[in-house]
C-alpha positions in Angstrom: 74.2 100.4 153.0 73.2 96.7 153.4 69.8 97.6 155.0 69.0 99.7 152.0 70.5 97.7 149.1 70.0 94.3 150.7 72.0 91.2 151.2 74.3 90.1 148.4 74.2 93.4 146.6 77.2 95.5 145.5 79.7 95.5 148.3 77.8 92.9 150.3 78.2 90.5 147.4 81.1 88.1 146.9 83.8 89.4 144.7 82.7 87.2 141.7 79.1 88.2 142.1 79.9 91.8 142.5 81.9 91.8 139.3 78.9 90.3 137.5 76.6 93.0 139.0 79.0 95.8 138.0 79.4 94.4 134.5 75.7 94.4 134.0 75.5 98.0 135.3 78.3 99.0 132.9 76.4 97.3 130.0 73.3 99.4 130.8 75.4 102.6 130.7 77.4 102.0 127.6 77.1 104.5 124.7 74.7 102.4 122.6 72.2 102.5 125.3 72.8 106.1 126.3 71.8 107.1 122.9 68.3 105.8 123.5 68.0 107.6 126.9 68.3 111.1 125.4 64.8 111.2 124.0 63.3 109.8 127.2 65.0 112.5 129.3 64.0 115.2 126.9 60.4 114.0 127.0 60.3 114.0 130.8 61.9 117.5 130.9 59.5 119.1 128.5 56.5 117.5 130.2 57.7 118.7 133.6 58.4 122.2 132.4 54.9 122.6 131.1 53.8 123.0 134.7 55.9 126.1 135.0 53.8 128.2 132.7 55.0 131.4 131.1 56.8 132.9 134.1 57.2 132.6 137.8 59.5 131.8 140.7 60.6 128.4 141.7 63.1 126.7 144.1 65.5 125.2 141.6 66.9 122.6 143.9 63.5 121.1 144.7 62.3 121.3 141.1 65.4 119.6 139.7 65.3 117.0 142.4 61.8 115.9 141.2 62.8 116.1 137.6 66.0 114.1 138.1 64.1 111.2 139.7 61.5 111.3 136.9 64.1 111.0 134.2 66.0 108.3 136.2 62.9 106.3 136.7 62.1 106.3 132.9 65.6 105.1 132.1 66.3 102.7 135.0 62.9 101.2 135.7 61.1 101.4 132.3 57.9 102.7 131.0 55.6 100.5 133.0 57.0 101.6 136.3 57.3 105.2 135.4 53.8 105.5 134.0 51.9 103.3 136.5 53.8 103.1 139.7 56.0 106.3 139.9 54.1 107.8 142.8 54.5 104.7 144.9 58.1 104.2 144.0 59.0 107.8 144.7 57.4 107.7 148.2 59.2 104.4 149.0 62.5 105.9 147.8 61.9 108.9 150.0 61.6 106.7 153.1 64.7 104.7 152.1 66.6 108.0 151.5 65.6 109.4 154.9 66.7 106.2 156.5 70.3 106.9 155.6 71.7 109.3 158.2 75.1 109.8 159.8 74.1 107.4 162.6 73.4 104.8 159.9 77.0 104.6 159.0 78.1 103.5 162.5 74.9 101.8 163.7 72.8 100.7 160.6 70.4 98.7 162.8 69.8 101.4 165.4 66.1 101.3 166.5 65.1 104.7 165.2 61.9 105.7 163.5 63.7 106.6 160.3 65.3 103.1 160.2 62.0 101.4 160.8 60.4 103.3 157.9 63.5 102.5 155.8 63.1 98.7 156.4 59.4 98.7 155.7 60.0 100.7 152.5 62.6 98.3 151.3 60.2 95.3 151.8 57.5 97.1 149.9 59.9 98.0 147.1 60.9 94.3 146.7 57.2 93.4 146.5 56.5 96.1 143.9 59.4 95.1 141.6 58.8 91.4 142.0 55.3 92.0 140.6 56.8 94.0 137.7 59.4 91.3 137.0 56.8 88.5 137.1 54.5 90.4 134.7 57.3 91.1 132.3 58.5 87.5 132.3 55.0 86.3 131.7 54.5 88.4 128.5 58.1 88.4 127.4 58.6 92.0 128.5 56.7 93.3 125.4 54.0 95.3 127.1 55.9 96.8 130.0 59.2 97.7 128.5 60.9 98.6 125.3 63.9 96.6 126.4 66.2 99.5 126.8 65.7 100.2 130.6 68.3 98.9 133.0 65.7 96.7 134.9 65.6 94.6 131.7 69.3 94.1 131.9 69.3 93.1 135.5 66.5 90.6 134.9 68.9 88.6 132.6 71.8 88.4 135.1 73.2 85.0 135.8 76.2 84.5 138.1 79.3 82.6 137.1 78.0 79.5 139.1 74.9 79.5 136.9 72.5 80.9 139.6 70.0 83.4 138.3 69.7 86.7 140.1 66.8 87.0 142.6 64.1 89.6 142.6 65.5 90.9 145.9 68.9 91.4 144.4 67.4 93.1 141.3 65.5 95.5 143.5 68.7 96.2 145.5 70.7 97.0 142.3 68.0 99.4 141.1 68.0 101.1 144.5 71.8 101.3 144.5 71.8 103.0 141.1 69.1 105.4 142.1 71.0 106.3 145.3 74.2 106.7 143.3 72.7 109.1 140.8 69.7 110.9 142.3 71.4 113.3 144.8 74.5 113.8 142.8 72.8 114.6 139.5 70.2 116.8 141.2 72.8 118.7 143.1 75.1 119.1 140.1 72.3 120.3 137.8 71.3 122.9 140.4 74.8 124.2 141.0 75.5 124.3 137.3 72.3 126.3 136.7 73.0 128.7 139.5 76.6 129.4 138.4 75.4 130.0 134.8 72.5 132.2 135.8 74.7 134.3 138.1 77.2 135.4 135.4 75.7 137.1 132.3 78.8 136.5 130.3 78.8 132.8 131.0 75.0 132.6 130.3 75.6 134.4 127.0 78.2 131.8 126.0 75.9 129.0 126.9 73.1 130.4 124.8 75.4 131.2 121.9 76.4 127.5 121.9 72.8 126.3 122.2 71.6 128.6 119.4 74.4 127.5 117.1 73.4 123.9 117.5 69.6 124.2 117.3 69.1 127.2 115.0 71.2 125.8 112.2 68.1 125.1 110.1 66.3 128.2 111.0 64.2 126.2 113.4 62.8 127.5 116.8 65.8 126.8 119.1 63.6 126.3 122.1 61.6 123.4 120.6 64.3 121.7 118.6 64.8 118.0 119.6 68.0 116.8 121.1 69.9 113.7 120.2 73.1 112.0 121.4 75.2 113.6 118.7 74.0 117.1 119.5 74.9 116.6 123.2 78.5 116.0 122.0 78.5 119.4 120.4 78.1 121.2 123.7 81.6 121.5 125.1 81.0 124.8 126.9 77.9 123.4 128.8 79.9 120.3 129.5 82.7 122.3 131.0 80.2 124.4 133.0 79.0 121.1 134.6 82.7 120.0 135.2 83.4 123.4 136.9 80.4 123.2 139.1 81.5 119.8 140.3 85.0 121.1 140.9 83.9 124.0 143.1 81.0 122.1 144.8 81.7 118.3 144.7 78.8 116.4 146.4 81.1 114.0 148.3 83.4 115.4 151.0 85.7 112.4 151.2 86.9 109.6 148.9 88.6 106.6 150.6 90.9 103.9 149.3 92.7 101.1 151.1 96.3 100.4 150.3 96.6 96.7 149.4 100.4 96.9 149.3 103.0 99.5 150.3 102.7 102.6 148.1 105.6 105.0 147.7 104.6 108.6 147.2 106.5 111.9 146.7 105.1 115.0 148.1 106.1 118.3 146.6 105.7 121.5 148.7 106.3 124.9 147.3 106.8 128.3 149.0 107.0 130.8 146.3 109.7 129.8 143.8 111.2 127.3 146.3 110.0 123.7 146.1 111.0 120.7 148.2 110.2 117.1 147.7 109.7 114.5 150.5 109.3 110.8 150.0 106.9 108.7 152.0 105.5 105.2 152.0 101.8 104.4 152.7 101.9 101.0 154.5 99.7 98.1 153.3 96.4 98.1 155.0 96.2 101.8 155.7 93.2 103.8 154.5 93.9 106.9 152.4 91.4 109.7 152.4 91.3 112.6 149.9 88.9 115.6 150.0 87.8 116.5 146.4 86.8 119.9 147.8 90.4 120.6 148.9 92.2 118.8 146.1 90.3 120.6 143.3 91.0 124.1 144.8 94.8 123.7 144.8 96.3 126.8 143.2 99.3 124.7 142.1 97.0 122.9 139.7 94.0 125.2 139.0 94.6 128.9 138.1 92.5 131.2 140.3 90.9 128.1 141.9 88.0 129.8 143.7 86.6 131.3 140.5 84.0 129.7 138.2 85.9 129.4 134.9 84.6 126.7 132.5 87.4 127.7 130.0 90.0 126.1 132.2 89.1 122.7 130.7 89.5 123.8 127.0 92.7 123.9 125.0 95.3 125.1 125.5 94.8 125.2 129.3 93.2 121.8 130.0 94.0 122.1 133.7 92.1 118.9 134.5 94.6 116.7 132.6 97.1 116.7 135.5 96.7 113.1 136.8 94.2 112.9 139.6 93.8 116.7 139.7 90.1 116.5 138.8 88.1 114.3 141.1 84.5 115.3 140.1 83.7 111.6 139.6 86.4 110.1 141.7 89.4 108.4 140.1 91.2 105.2 139.4 89.6 101.8 139.0 86.7 102.8 141.2 85.8 106.1 139.5 82.0 106.6 139.0 80.8 104.3 136.2 77.7 106.4 135.8 79.5 109.7 134.8 78.6 109.4 131.1 74.9 109.0 132.0 75.2 111.9 134.5 76.6 114.2 131.8 74.0 113.1 129.4 71.1 113.5 131.9 72.2 116.9 133.2 73.1 118.4 129.8 69.8 117.3 128.3 67.8 118.8 131.2 69.8 122.1 131.2 69.8 122.4 127.4 66.0 122.3 127.3 65.5 124.5 130.4 67.8 127.3 129.2 66.4 127.3 125.7 62.8 127.4 126.9 63.3 130.0 129.7 65.3 133.1 130.7 66.6 132.3 134.2 67.8 134.7 136.9 68.6 134.4 140.5 66.2 135.8 143.2 68.4 135.8 146.3 71.1 138.4 146.9 73.4 135.9 148.5 74.7 132.9 146.5 74.1 129.6 148.2 76.8 127.9 150.2 77.8 124.3 150.4 75.8 122.4 153.0 78.5 120.3 154.8 76.0 119.0 157.3 74.3 116.9 154.6 75.3 113.3 153.8 75.6 114.4 150.1 76.8 118.0 150.0 74.3 120.3 148.2 73.5 124.0 148.2 72.4 125.7 151.4 70.6 128.9 151.1 68.2 130.6 148.6 68.0 128.5 145.4 65.0 130.3 144.0 65.1 131.5 140.4 62.9 133.8 138.4 62.0 132.4 135.0 60.3 133.7 131.9 59.5 131.8 128.7 61.7 132.9 125.8 59.9 134.5 122.9 60.3 133.1 119.4 
């Protein structure tokens, strides 16, 4: 990913510098900042949904892809970039995204048209954000930012040797965060919506939860504002998102390198008869796990191929078996943005399902697209929508 993120960014950085970069990312995603992002995401969602009108048909994957990047831009880049440069940033991001293909993993510098557009787009992205950074520093950040966006945090980074972060590195970190969240959040929000809309009983439970939260004061549930605390009162919607990630994880493989010999015990069961075998993973070996396979083990998840959000609630809590649930990876390298992802997706879906009745158009439910770099739905993702009355 060096051609996209740039030199000295994330895994191309030295260990000490990478720790500083990751700590800054974590600071931007801590709870105190997440609370301020809810209103921004809700604002973007309501503005976006105005274009839908009263009723119609829409490809949900395409629509949520656009909305996801709008909300991410508002929170990551800030008001100045979102309101004045969004079109240019989104076009450059598209060229960067299209420049990451299976070939790129093995030959990142291959002389292809997609790679050439990628390299040009990254150069322009650095120019754009360098201008934003210069303007913010000139006026103390007062005009362009409210100080809550992650760009503001990155601008203040200083490495342990005292060197300030460069504009090129800031741009690389912003690109890295957008890459990490754009596809996964868009895909997860799409799958979650499709699974909810497919099953009337699940949809009814989602709406029962939403109405209980937003109609408490006899207000119009569809227009009631969301805040961070209300999002914490949505365990069923939260578990719908978890379950969508379990059945349709966006990453097909997670890899870890064993730094020392690791003893493991494998338990195999045939009916009521179970046997255990002990193995040792040698130091230096790479271990691969498939979330798609691991999260459909019948020994861990009851009726693993069914969409059942209640499996996460007490008393079942099937996800609590160590490393059984890999929706956001696991261990010390689990996704640091998972709390933002839950907040972003739940805010979008809460607004969408309260404003509109949603039903699937296609007769066949989409399949997982395993030909894509990030696994999303393949097939008919169209939904029919109608504005809820009252």
